LUMLUM-123170 format. One line per field, with one value per residue (C-alpha): x, z, y; residue in three letters. Coordinates in steps of 0.1 Angstrom, whole numbers, always signed. Each point is the difference from the previous one (the first is absolute). Layout:
<recs>
u c(X_...)
w c(Z_...)
v c(Y_...)
r c(ALA_...)
</recs>
This chain:
<recs>
u c(-123_-5_+32_+21_+34_+1_+38_+3_-36_-23_-37_-23_-35_-19_-12_-20_+1_-7_+6_+36_+10_-5_+12_+14_+12_+36_+28_+33_+24_+30_-13_-26_-29_-35_-4_-26_+9_-18_+4_-7_-26_+15_-22_+13_+39_+1_-19_+25_-26_-11_+36_+11_-29_+9_+36_-11_-22_+30_+21_-27_-7_+35_+8_-25_+10_-31_-19_-33_+15_+9_+38_+15_+31_+10_-10_+16_-4_+4_-10_-13_-24_+1_-10_+0_+8_-17_-9_-27_-29_-23_-35_-30_-6_-24_-21_-4_-9_-24_-19_-15_-12_+13_+28_-3_+8_+30_+15_-8_+18_+29_+6_-5_+26_+25_-9_+3_+34_+13_-13_+15_+34_-5_-10_+29_+24_-17_-22_-37_-17_-29_-18_-10_-29_-11_+16_+34_-1_+9_-10_+27_-7_+26_-19_+19_-18_+21_-5_+6_+4_+18_-4_-16_+23_+10_+35_+0_+30_+21_-3_-38_-11_-34_-6_+9_-27_+15_+4_+34_+22_+8_-24_-26_+4_-32_-14_-25_-34_+6_-23_+18_-12_-30_-31_-20_+28_+14_+2_-20_+32_+13_-34_+3_+35_+15_+35_-2_+19_-1_-35_-12_+9_-17_-33_+5_+8_-33_-19_+18_-9_-36_-4_+16_-23_-32_+5_-6_+20_-8_-4_-19_-15_-12_+31_+35_-12_-27_+25_+24_-29_-10_+34_+3_-36_-18_+4_+0_-28_+8_+20_-24_-31_+16_+19_-17_+26_+29_+14_-8_+37_+7_-29_+16_+35_-13_-21_+32_+20_-27_-2_-2_+24_+35_+6_-28_+12_+25_+32_+23_-5_+21_-27_-28_+18_+2_-36_-10_+23_-17_-35_+13_+13_-32_-21_+22_-2_-37_+5_-20_-33_-29_-37_-22_-35_-28_-25_-34_-18_+17_-25_-3_+13_+30_+7_-4_+22_+27_-1_+2_+31_+15_-6_+16_+30_+4_-3_+26_+22_-4_+7_+31_+14_-6_+17_+30_+2_+0_+26_+21_+5_+9_+38_+7_+13_+36_+11_+30_+17_+31_+23_+29_+1_+34_+22_+24_-2_-14_+7_-1_-27_+1_-30_+7_-15_-30_-5_+2_+33_+17_+39_+10_+28_+0_+26_-12_-13_+31_+3_+36_+1_-20_-5_-24_-30_-29_-35_-32_-27_-27_+17_+33_+33_+25_+30_+34_+19_+32_+21_+31_+9_-2_-33_-22_-28_-19_-15_-14_-16_+8_-29_-6_+1_+29_+28_+4_+26_+12_+27_+27_+18_+36_+29_+10_-34_-31_-2_-29_-8_-26_-13_-26_-34_+0_+34_+34_+34_+3_+15_+17_-9_+13_+19_-14_+17_-33_-2_-29_-20_+10_-22_-21_-9_+3_-23_+21_+27_+1_-21_+9_-26_+3_-22_-2_-10_-33_+19_+25_+31_+10_+3_-4_+25_+13_+37_+24_+24_+26_+7_-13_-28_-37_-20_-15_-20_+19_-13_+19_-2_-3_+13_+32_+6_-2_-8_-18_-6_-36_-3_+22_-12_+5_+22_-28_-8_+19_-15_-21_-14_-31_-1_-32_-8_-34_-20_+9_+37_-1_+3_+21_-12_+25_+2_+24_+10_+15_+3_-24_-35_+8_-4_-23_-10_+13_-8_+25_-11_+19_+6_-4_+37_+0_+14_-14_-19_-3_+4_-19_-33_-9_-32_-3_+10_-1_+33_-18_+8_+17_-1_-6_-25_-20_-18_-36_-6_-14_+28_-24_+11_+27_-4_+28_+8_+2_+0_-23_-27_+24_+8_+12_-29_-10_-13_-10_+6_-8_+30_-18_+4_-23_-1_+7_-28_+3_-2_-26_+10_+33_+4_+26_+37_-6_+28_+15_-30_-1_-30_-4_-4_-29_-23_-8_+23_+20_+26_+20_+19_-13_+22_-6_+27_+6_+31_+8_+27_+20_+23_+32_+29_+26_+37_-6_-21_+19_-10_-6_-14_-37_-22_-18_-35_-28_-2_-22_-26_-34_-17_+14_+36_+20_+36_+25_+6_+22_+5_-4_+32_-10_-10_-35_-18_+0_-12_-9_-21_-32_-28_-23_-24_-4_+27_+37_+4_+25_-7_+16_+0_+18_+33_-17_-21_-33_-25_+5_-12_-3_+19_-8_-33_+7_-26_+17_+34_+27_+23_+31_+33_-10_+30_+1_+15_+27_-23_-28_-25_-2_+0_+13_-13_-4_-33_-13_-29_+8_+19_+33_+9_+9_+11_-24_+2_-28_-4_+4_-33_-18_-14_+7_+33_+23_+15_+37_+12_-19_+23_-12_+21_-3_+10_+1_+12_+5_+22_+9_+34_+9_-5_-34_+10_+1_-20_+18_-18_+6_-8_+4_-2_+37_+17_-13_-8_+19_-2_-11_-10_-24_-5_-26_-19_+0_+24_+23_+14_+38_+15_+20_+12_+13_+6_-35_-20_-36_-4_+21_+4_+23_+23_-8_+29_-11_+33_-9_-29_-4_-21_-9_-3_-27_+3_+36_+8_+22_+0_+20_+8_+9_+10_-28_+17_+7_+30_+12_-28_+14_-13_-5_-16_-5_-33_-33_-31_-22_-27_+18_+29_+5_+31_+9_+29_+19_-9_-27_-29_-12_-20_+20_-26_+28_+13_+3_-21_-26_-5_+18_+2_+38_+21_+29_+25_+18_+28_+7_-12_-16_-36_-17_-34_-27_-27_-9_-35_-24_+7_-37_+1_-3_+15_-15_+22_-23_-6_+25_+2_+26_+2_+21_-9_+22_+14_+8_-20_-27_-2_-31_-2_-28_-11_-26_-19_-23_+3_-22_-12_-23_-11_-36_-21_-30_-22_-22_+20_-9)
w c(-320_+28_+5_-22_+13_-3_+9_+33_+8_-6_-7_+22_-2_-14_+27_-21_-26_-3_-24_+9_-2_+9_+34_+6_+30_-6_+19_+2_-6_+12_+35_+2_+8_-15_-18_-22_-34_-19_-37_-25_-25_-33_-19_+21_-3_-30_+16_+15_+24_+14_+3_+18_+24_+7_+7_+21_+21_+9_+8_+21_+20_+5_+17_+26_+30_+21_+14_-16_-35_-22_-2_-36_-2_-37_-35_-29_-36_-13_-33_-10_+28_+25_+36_+35_+29_+33_+33_-2_+23_+8_+8_-15_-14_+15_-31_+7_+37_-9_-24_+32_+13_+24_+21_+39_+14_+21_-32_-22_+24_+4_-37_-6_+25_-18_-33_+12_+15_-33_-20_+25_-6_-38_+3_+22_-27_-27_-15_-7_-8_-21_-4_+35_-2_+19_-27_+8_+37_+12_+33_+8_+18_+26_+7_-15_-28_-31_-25_-36_-35_-3_-38_+0_+28_-6_+13_+14_+11_+24_+24_+2_+34_+14_+9_-34_-26_-26_-35_-14_-18_-28_-26_+12_-5_-21_-19_+17_-14_-3_+23_+13_+29_+11_-4_+31_+23_-17_+15_-16_-12_-15_-16_-17_-12_+22_+17_+31_+33_+33_+7_-30_+17_+31_-18_-16_+36_+12_-28_+9_+37_-7_-19_+27_+26_-21_-25_-30_-19_+8_-37_-24_-34_-31_-21_+4_-8_+26_+28_-10_+1_+35_+13_-12_+9_+24_+37_+13_+22_+37_+15_+29_-23_-13_+31_+31_+24_-16_+26_-9_+1_-27_-22_+4_-7_-33_-9_+3_-21_-28_-2_-37_+8_+8_+22_+23_+2_+24_-11_+10_+2_+32_+17_-13_+13_+35_+1_-14_+27_+28_-13_-4_+36_+14_-20_+13_+36_-2_+12_-28_+4_+12_-3_+30_-7_+17_+19_-14_+33_+5_+1_-27_+23_+10_-37_-7_+30_-13_-34_+16_+21_-31_-20_+28_+0_-36_+0_+27_-20_-31_+20_+16_-33_-16_+30_-4_-37_+5_+27_-12_-38_-17_-6_-37_-14_-8_-34_-20_-24_-20_+15_-25_-35_-12_-24_+19_+36_+29_+34_+38_+6_+33_+8_+20_+35_-11_-30_-26_-15_-11_-3_-21_-21_-38_-27_-20_-35_-15_+26_+6_+37_+32_+19_+27_-12_+18_-14_+13_+3_-15_-31_-14_-15_+22_+15_-2_+32_-9_-31_+11_-26_+28_+6_+29_+19_+32_+3_+35_+11_+33_+23_-9_-37_-7_-10_-16_+10_-25_-7_-28_-13_-10_-1_+35_+15_+6_+12_+18_-11_+9_-24_+3_-14_-23_-13_+12_+11_+12_+34_+6_+35_-1_-19_+1_-10_-4_-29_-22_+9_-23_-27_-2_-37_+2_-20_+11_+26_+30_+27_+36_+14_+20_+27_+19_+36_+9_+22_-28_+19_-15_-31_+0_-26_-12_+7_+10_+29_-19_-37_+5_+24_-9_-8_+32_+10_+15_+16_-13_+20_-23_+28_+10_-28_+26_-14_+22_-11_+7_-15_-4_-25_+12_-17_-25_-10_-28_+6_+20_-22_-8_+34_+7_+32_+16_+0_+38_-5_+27_-24_-31_-25_-25_-21_+8_-33_-8_-39_-28_+11_+33_+29_+30_+17_+35_+25_+24_+30_+5_+29_-4_-6_-28_+19_-5_+31_-8_-27_-33_-2_-31_-16_-31_-2_-36_-14_-29_+7_-27_-12_+28_+29_+13_+32_+1_+14_+31_+6_+2_-31_-26_-38_-17_-32_-1_-24_+22_-26_-26_-15_+16_+13_+31_+33_+34_+35_+35_+21_+27_-21_-20_-37_-27_-24_-36_-8_-27_-14_-11_-29_-11_-1_+27_+23_+20_+18_+16_+23_+7_+36_-12_-29_-2_-28_-10_-28_-14_-30_-25_-25_-32_-13_-25_+3_-27_-10_-31_-20_-20_-15_+25_-4_-12_-30_-33_-21_+1_+30_-1_+18_+33_-5_+26_+9_+29_+9_+14_+13_+34_+14_-15_+12_+16_-29_-2_-26_+10_-1_-34_-15_-9_+27_+18_+35_+10_+25_-10_+15_-30_+20_+25_+25_-4_-9_-17_-36_-26_-38_-29_-14_-25_+28_-10_+20_+34_+29_+36_+24_+35_+14_+31_-8_+19_+16_-21_-18_-20_-13_-15_-8_-17_+15_-21_-12_-9_+22_+29_+6_+29_+8_+30_+15_+31_+6_+37_+13_-13_-35_-2_-27_-14_-25_-23_-29_-33_-9_+29_+33_+36_+8_+27_+24_+2_+25_+32_+19_+11_-25_-35_-24_-37_-36_-1_-26_-2_+1_-33_+17_+12_+36_+14_-3_+5_+13_+16_+37_+27_+28_+9_+1_-31_-32_-10_-24_+15_-13_+12_-10_-29_+18_+33_+30_+17_-21_-3_-4_-32_+2_+28_-14_-14_-28_-10_-35_-11_-29_-2_-30_-29_+10_+37_+14_+11_+13_-16_+19_+4_+31_+13_-12_-13_-38_-9_-3_+24_+1_+27_-4_+5_+29_+15_+2_-13_-12_-31_-22_-36_-16_+14_-18_+2_+24_+13_-23_-31_-7_-10_+1_-31_-6_-19_+21_+16_-19_+19_-4_+2_+9_+1_-35_-23_-19_+17_+17_-17_+2_+3_+1_+22_-12_+26_-26_-9_+31_-23_-6_-33_-8_-12_-6_+8_+14_-13_+16_+9_+17_+37_+14_+30_+32_+24_-7_-20_-36_-20_-13_-25_-19_+8_-36_+3_-30_+17_+28_+17_+19_+18_-12_+15_-32_+19_+32_+10_+33_+11_+33_+9_+25_+20_+14_+30_+12_+33)
v c(-274_-25_-20_+24_+14_+39_+6_-19_+2_-29_+9_-21_+16_+29_+23_+26_+28_+36_+30_+2_-37_-36_-13_-34_-20_-11_-17_+19_-30_+21_+8_-28_+24_+5_+33_+17_+10_+28_+0_+28_-13_-12_+25_+29_-8_+23_+28_+25_+15_-34_-11_+32_-4_-35_+9_+30_-24_-21_+31_+17_-30_-12_+35_-9_-22_-4_-31_+12_+4_-31_-4_+3_-24_+7_+12_-20_-10_-36_-14_+33_+1_+29_-10_+12_-25_+7_-14_-27_+7_-29_+13_+18_+34_+24_-4_-36_+6_+29_-23_-15_+35_+26_-10_-3_+34_-10_-19_+31_+23_-23_-3_+37_+10_-23_+14_+35_-8_-13_+29_+25_-16_+2_+36_+8_-12_+20_-28_+2_-33_+14_-34_-9_-25_-33_-21_+17_-9_-35_-13_-26_-32_+10_+33_+29_+20_+6_+28_-13_+13_+34_-2_+35_+15_+36_+9_+35_+21_-21_+29_-2_-15_-9_+35_+14_+2_+22_-11_-12_+26_-23_-16_-24_-37_+1_+29_+21_-8_-38_-20_-31_-23_-19_+22_-8_+9_+31_+35_+27_+17_-34_-6_+34_-7_+26_-1_-20_-1_-21_+12_-19_-33_+13_+2_-35_-12_+15_-17_-34_+5_+9_-32_-20_+13_+1_-27_+23_+25_+37_+9_-22_+2_-20_+10_+13_+35_-2_-10_+28_+24_-12_+3_+37_+12_-23_-6_-36_-15_+6_-29_-1_-6_-31_-11_+14_-16_+19_+25_+37_+9_-26_+14_+36_-15_-15_+32_+22_-25_+2_+38_+11_+29_-13_+30_-12_-36_-15_+16_-29_-37_+0_+21_-21_-31_+15_+8_-34_-17_+17_-10_-36_+0_+13_-25_-30_+13_+5_+36_+14_+18_-22_+6_-5_-10_+19_-23_-1_+7_+34_+28_+25_+28_-20_-4_+37_+9_-24_+17_+34_-10_-14_+32_+20_-24_+3_+37_+3_-23_+22_+31_-16_-11_+34_+17_-25_+7_+38_+0_-29_+3_-32_-6_+0_-34_-5_+12_-12_+23_+1_+26_-3_-16_+14_-18_-22_-13_+19_-17_+3_+26_+19_+21_+33_+0_+21_-22_+29_-9_-32_-6_-28_-15_+3_-9_+31_+4_-15_-29_+8_+5_-3_+32_+13_+21_+17_+6_+15_-26_+22_+12_+14_-13_-17_+19_-17_+3_-20_-2_-20_-27_-26_-16_+13_-18_-3_+35_+8_+33_+20_+3_+36_-7_+24_-25_-35_-25_-25_-27_+4_-31_-1_-25_+12_-10_+19_+36_+17_+35_+27_+26_+28_-11_+31_-7_+12_-12_-36_-9_-33_-14_-35_-28_-35_-32_-20_-24_-11_-31_-28_-13_+32_+8_+37_+24_+29_+9_-23_+16_-9_+23_+32_+15_+34_-1_+19_+26_+6_-8_-34_-18_-39_-12_-35_-7_-27_-2_-20_-8_-36_+9_+2_+31_+15_+29_+29_+33_+30_+32_+31_+21_-17_-25_-28_-35_-25_-36_-10_-36_-31_-26_-36_-25_-10_+35_+21_+34_+24_+27_+22_+18_+19_+21_-4_+35_+3_-9_-26_-29_-7_-26_-17_-30_-28_-19_-33_-1_+8_+7_-15_+24_+8_+32_+7_+27_+15_+23_+32_+23_+38_+4_-26_-29_-35_-12_-36_-27_+3_-16_-21_+12_-23_-36_-11_+13_+18_+36_+20_+36_+24_+8_+30_+8_+10_+36_-13_-24_-30_-19_-3_-2_-19_-19_-36_-30_-20_-3_-12_+34_+33_+21_+20_-14_+14_-14_+12_+8_-20_-31_-23_-9_+25_+11_+9_+38_+0_+34_-13_-24_-25_+10_+28_+9_+28_+13_+35_+13_+37_+11_+22_+0_-38_-6_-32_-1_-30_-9_-25_-18_-17_-23_-27_-22_-24_-25_+7_-22_+6_-21_-12_-6_-35_+10_-5_+30_+38_+16_+12_+24_-11_-13_-2_-36_-8_+26_+9_+31_-8_-7_-28_-4_-23_-24_-31_-26_-36_-21_-16_+34_-11_+20_+32_+8_+36_+20_+17_+20_-8_-21_+31_-11_-9_-37_-23_-8_-23_+3_-17_+13_+23_+17_-17_-22_+16_-21_+11_-21_+16_+11_+19_+28_+28_-7_+14_-26_+5_-12_-33_-24_-33_-32_-16_-28_+25_-16_+25_+36_+19_+35_+24_+10_+20_-24_-8_+31_+12_-12_-37_-25_-23_-30_-10_-25_+16_-14_+17_-14_+7_+19_-11_+25_-5_+27_+6_+24_+34_+16_+14_-27_+11_-6_-39_-18_-37_-16_-19_-34_+10_-8_+36_+32_+33_+31_+33_+4_+25_-26_+9_+34_+17_-18_-30_-30_-32_-35_-26_-36_+0_-28_+19_+4_+25_+28_+8_+35_+5_+35_+21_+34_+7_-16_-3_-16_-30_-24_-30_+0_-25_-21_-2_+14_+35_+20_+34_+26_+36_+21_+23_+36_-4_-3_-30_-38_-22_-37_-26_-37_-23_-16_+34_+23_+34_+23_+19_+28_-12_+32_+34_+3_-18_+2_-28_-13_+11_-24_-36_-24_-20_-23_+27_+30_+22_+17_+31_+32_+32_+26_+27_-5_+29_+12_-23_-34_-29_-38_-11_-32_-3_-27_-21_-7_+36_+18_+25_+11_+4_+16_-26_+25_+35_+3_+27_+34_+3_-34_-1_-32_-15_+3_-20_-37_-20_+11_-18_-36_-19_-32_-30_+1_+38_+8_+21_+27_+9_+34_+18_+34_+24_+10_+24_+17_+29_+13_+29_+15_-7_+20_-12_+28_-4_-29_-14)
r c(MET_ILE_GLY_ARG_MET_LEU_ALA_HIS_TYR_ARG_ILE_GLU_ALA_ARG_LEU_GLY_ALA_GLY_GLY_MET_GLY_VAL_VAL_TYR_LYS_ALA_LEU_ASP_THR_HIS_LEU_ASN_ARG_THR_VAL_ALA_ILE_LYS_MET_LEU_PRO_PRO_ARG_ALA_VAL_SER_ASP_PRO_GLY_ARG_ARG_GLU_ARG_PHE_ILE_ARG_GLU_ALA_ARG_ALA_ALA_SER_ALA_LEU_ASP_HIS_PRO_ASN_ILE_VAL_THR_ILE_HIS_ASP_ILE_ALA_GLU_ALA_ASP_GLY_GLN_LEU_PHE_ILE_VAL_MET_GLN_TYR_VAL_SER_GLY_LYS_THR_LEU_ARG_GLU_LEU_LEU_ALA_GLN_GLY_PRO_LEU_PRO_LEU_ASN_ASP_ALA_LEU_ARG_TYR_ALA_VAL_GLN_ILE_ALA_ASP_GLY_LEU_ALA_ARG_ALA_HIS_ALA_ARG_GLY_ILE_ILE_HIS_ARG_ASP_LEU_LYS_PRO_ALA_ASN_VAL_MET_VAL_SER_GLU_GLU_GLY_PRO_VAL_LYS_ILE_LEU_ASP_PHE_GLY_LEU_ALA_LYS_LEU_THR_GLU_PRO_LEU_GLU_SER_GLU_GLU_THR_VAL_THR_ALA_PRO_ALA_GLY_PRO_PRO_GLU_THR_GLU_GLN_GLY_THR_VAL_LEU_GLY_THR_VAL_ALA_TYR_MET_SER_PRO_GLU_GLN_ALA_GLN_GLY_LYS_ARG_VAL_ASP_ALA_ARG_SER_ASP_ILE_PHE_SER_PHE_GLY_SER_LEU_LEU_TYR_GLU_MET_VAL_THR_GLY_ARG_ALA_PRO_PHE_ARG_GLY_ASP_SER_ARG_LEU_ALA_VAL_LEU_SER_ALA_ILE_VAL_ARG_ASP_GLU_PRO_GLU_PRO_VAL_SER_GLN_LEU_THR_PRO_ALA_ALA_PRO_PRO_GLU_LEU_GLU_LYS_LEU_ILE_GLY_ARG_ALA_LEU_ARG_LYS_ASP_PRO_GLU_ARG_ARG_TRP_GLN_ALA_MET_ALA_ASP_LEU_ARG_VAL_ALA_LEU_THR_GLU_ILE_LYS_GLU_GLU_SER_GLU_SER_GLY_ALA_GLY_PRO_ALA_SER_LEU_PRO_VAL_PRO_ARG_GLN_LEU_SER_ARG_TRP_VAL_TRP_ILE_ALA_GLY_LEU_ALA_ALA_LEU_ALA_VAL_ALA_ILE_GLY_GLY_GLY_VAL_TRP_PHE_HIS_ARG_ALA_ARG_THR_THR_THR_GLU_PRO_ALA_VAL_PRO_PRO_PRO_ARG_THR_VAL_LEU_LEU_THR_SER_PHE_SER_GLY_ARG_GLU_LEU_GLU_PRO_ALA_LEU_SER_PRO_ASP_GLY_LYS_GLN_VAL_ALA_PHE_VAL_TRP_ASP_GLY_VAL_THR_GLY_ASP_ASN_PHE_ASP_ILE_TYR_VAL_LYS_LEU_VAL_GLU_ALA_GLY_ASN_PRO_LEU_ARG_LEU_THR_THR_ASP_PRO_ALA_PRO_ASP_SER_SER_PRO_ALA_TRP_SER_PRO_ASP_GLY_SER_ARG_VAL_ALA_PHE_VAL_ARG_GLN_SER_GLU_ALA_GLY_HIS_ALA_VAL_PHE_VAL_VAL_PRO_ALA_LEU_GLY_GLY_PRO_GLU_ARG_LYS_VAL_ALA_GLN_SER_ALA_ALA_ILE_ALA_ARG_PRO_ASP_VAL_SER_LEU_SER_GLY_PRO_TRP_SER_PRO_GLY_LEU_ALA_TRP_SER_PRO_ASP_GLY_ARG_PHE_LEU_ALA_ILE_VAL_ASP_ARG_SER_SER_PRO_LEU_GLY_PRO_ASN_SER_ILE_PHE_LEU_LEU_SER_LEU_GLU_THR_GLY_GLU_ARG_ARG_ARG_LEU_THR_SER_PRO_GLY_PRO_VAL_SER_PHE_THR_ASP_GLU_PHE_PRO_ALA_PHE_SER_PRO_ASP_GLY_GLN_THR_ILE_ALA_PHE_GLU_ARG_GLY_PHE_THR_LEU_ALA_ALA_GLY_ASP_ILE_TYR_LEU_LEU_PRO_LEU_ALA_PRO_GLY_GLY_THR_ALA_THR_GLY_GLU_PRO_ARG_ARG_LEU_THR_PHE_ASP_GLY_ARG_GLY_ALA_GLY_GLY_LEU_ALA_TRP_SER_PRO_ASP_GLY_GLY_SER_ILE_VAL_PHE_ALA_SER_THR_ARG_GLY_GLY_SER_LEU_ARG_LEU_TRP_ARG_ILE_SER_VAL_SER_GLY_GLY_GLY_PRO_GLU_ALA_VAL_MET_SER_GLY_GLY_GLU_ASN_ALA_TYR_GLY_PRO_SER_LEU_SER_ARG_GLN_GLY_GLY_ARG_LEU_ALA_PHE_ALA_GLN_GLN_VAL_SER_ASP_THR_ASN_ILE_TRP_ARG_LEU_ARG_GLY_PRO_GLY_PHE_LYS_GLY_PRO_SER_SER_SER_PRO_THR_LYS_PHE_ILE_SER_SER_THR_ARG_SER_ASP_ASP_ALA_PRO_GLN_PHE_SER_PRO_ASP_GLY_LYS_ARG_ILE_VAL_PHE_ARG_SER_THR_ARG_SER_GLY_THR_ALA_GLU_ILE_TRP_VAL_CYS_ASP_SER_GLU_GLY_SER_ASN_PRO_VAL_GLN_VAL_THR_SER_PHE_GLY_GLY_PRO_ASP_VAL_GLY_THR_PRO_ARG_TRP_SER_PRO_ASP_GLY_ARG_ARG_ILE_ALA_PHE_ASP_CYS_ILE_LYS_GLU_GLY_PRO_ARG_ASP_ILE_TYR_VAL_ILE_SER_ALA_GLU_GLY_GLY_ALA_PRO_ARG_ARG_LEU_THR_THR_GLU_SER_SER_GLY_ASP_VAL_ARG_PRO_SER_TRP_SER_LYS_ASP_GLY_ARG_TRP_ILE_TYR_PHE_GLY_SER_ASP_ARG_SER_ALA_GLY_TRP_GLN_VAL_TRP_LYS_ALA_PRO_ALA_GLU_GLY_GLY_PRO_ALA_VAL_GLN_VAL_THR_ARG_GLN_GLY_GLY_ARG_GLU_ALA_PHE_GLU_SER_PRO_ASP_GLY_LYS_PHE_VAL_TYR_TYR_THR_ARG_LEU_GLY_VAL_SER_GLY_ILE_TRP_ARG_VAL_PRO_VAL_GLU_GLY_GLY_GLU_GLU_THR_LEU_VAL_LEU_ASN_ARG_GLY_GLU_GLN_GLY_HIS_TRP_ALA_VAL_LEU_HIS_GLN_GLY_ILE_VAL_LEU_LEU_ASN_ARG_ARG_ALA_THR_PRO_GLY_PRO_ALA_ILE_GLU_PHE_PHE_SER_PHE_ALA_THR_GLN_GLN_SER_ALA_ARG_ILE_ALA_ALA_LEU_PRO_LYS_GLU_ALA_THR_THR_SER_ILE_GLY_PRO_PRO_GLY_LEU_ALA_VAL_SER_PRO_ASP_GLY_ARG_TRP_ILE_LEU_TYR_VAL_GLN_VAL_ASP_ARG_LEU_GLU_SER_ASP_ILE_VAL_LEU_VAL_GLU_ASN_PHE_ARG)
</recs>
């Protein structure tokens, strides 16, 4: 294999082998980086079980973005060989280090905390490793520890978090009764072939930590059967007998991890990690317990007196501990449960003030319309409060729990209603002109947010002062109907939304947004009458907020949804400032948090989606039409495709590596290669240069979204725009000298263009515009506007801006020599791809999309090959969401 090319990877050295494959060091010739390649053994290629576990390893590990978990770049097949491409880590495995004996205590603790941190992330995302052992932990030369080999990983329900230990509802990945894994580090339930959960990894971690500290495995035997028997029946030799210097707290921690009964172990890796971190910090500071030697010349009576005093002290301590435990019962740990699991999509939970009910948005059993429902938390069926055919969103409880306010969408804008919580007539209290934030891929009706003041007198709503103005927070008096504007987004902001009152009503929190996943939380102080008493104070500073926020009952912190970790999940930040901390009770794709004022409950929505790129024949194809076929797909989001100018390659955006990145594949959708490696900041809208050598895209890496340019072969991206504005959706001029983009740097969104090599930007449109393409002959710039259906054009040199077509929306159209290809979402009987001819000024249907297809309305979703033979469009093949409840949240 050495020296052989596997796709575009050159094999350089053999690193090792195991039951699930052989690992090689290789060079990625496209990105010029060293990688590790794991190949399925040839004898196992025909074994469906081995092949499935091999693929599951790639999928499981690729879903994890954490510094202590090896990064999966790709899974591919070439020359009949299935292989995984992963991050190359230079260093030694723990197995190699432990061959020399136990590790120094500080090293053992440092490595263990990192392993626990990585496992906590995996468990939070519903993944159990099931084969944790020294050979699967790499200590890199740079310092970080990396967990390897998720070949036996078990995928639990996506809703399962670190606090959840219930078994999955569906069939297990391996049959119950089958023993898989490395014997010496199995949990008792794993050794007996029983169903396992995250606590099995905790037992394996305890075995690993035991060996790191003592230099020997806790359970040993002369045969596999003897080891299995020891794991199930025997207790390991105490750590202190093998390593007297080990802190007692560490011995207790390991002992609790190695309990035979899962119910008596640590219940969450996150809790174990916290305890381990405290032990590590005490060990490094030298603050741990010290023993003071007794001088030999002390008299026997002094010795006895000392023992007596010690006994009294111990007895007092025991009494004090017992008194505390009887007067201060332990707070039960958080518990995560699925609150709704109805067919369709349940969104935007709002817990009642007493925490006993939840209002939410649901599209119903038939999935035909989003309405407001109320359900008891403990049991019972949901009560439908609204039945209007227009979509409803943003439920908010009155302080006394008797009413629910909500927003109803219509062509005329958004109206605010109030309805009794037990059902009854609706009352309209306001009309809003707020518009949806651009680029948001909606899983339901757009939710601007709504909040009821603690004194019950006001509603905080989202509205605009003028048709071209930004969304702002307004205070609506329920007594007089008076509307008072509280916030005024600056010139670089598009919207203020998701208002939330503090428990005392003296502060309102909200999110100030720029574009997709680009927003920060602000706090505005309020006087008793609801008047702003100062300017908003910025609480977060990374522009990653998106998807709602909620105050803690004591008013000391805010829980919010953010993409700061690479995917949408929940975070908490103190209102006094500081860095946000991840909420371990929420998993990936969690958003819309709600906290009850009483009862210690947290509710949030959790979404599962799979967006893929489909292909169908275009207007240039000679022959009969055909049904669309799935073309570029993964278990994550794949969107924003565009053909290269020569038609031989396709660029697209995908989250298959765990975060949104730019990828390139061949014209048949094969051999995908990752081009960018931002590892967190959202990227989008990749567009080829006319020579096919460069790709322009937008990204929020350094503040509001900016335009970047990168070589099509990878490398370091170059930032093109540096203004404090949102700059989005780039495209190239036909001569390659200019890059067009949408920007809000002037009044509203307009089309601008900047020199491709850098320099001052020039405004192109004056009456609104956001996404533009130059015509194939280079004479006109065609563009769409924000929130308005239609396609316009303006001469390249400037001039009159004219309407070309009264249909079309950004992201779903393409300009050809003969006309415009576009997606008509409102076609009858269902969405369709159409072609508008410049010559005839008429539209013709190219293909009707399946009725059950859900077309993406967020990132760009339509592309046409240069010869017009093929059309690519984006389709949401799976979209589900449920409401999750966390009990005992604190």
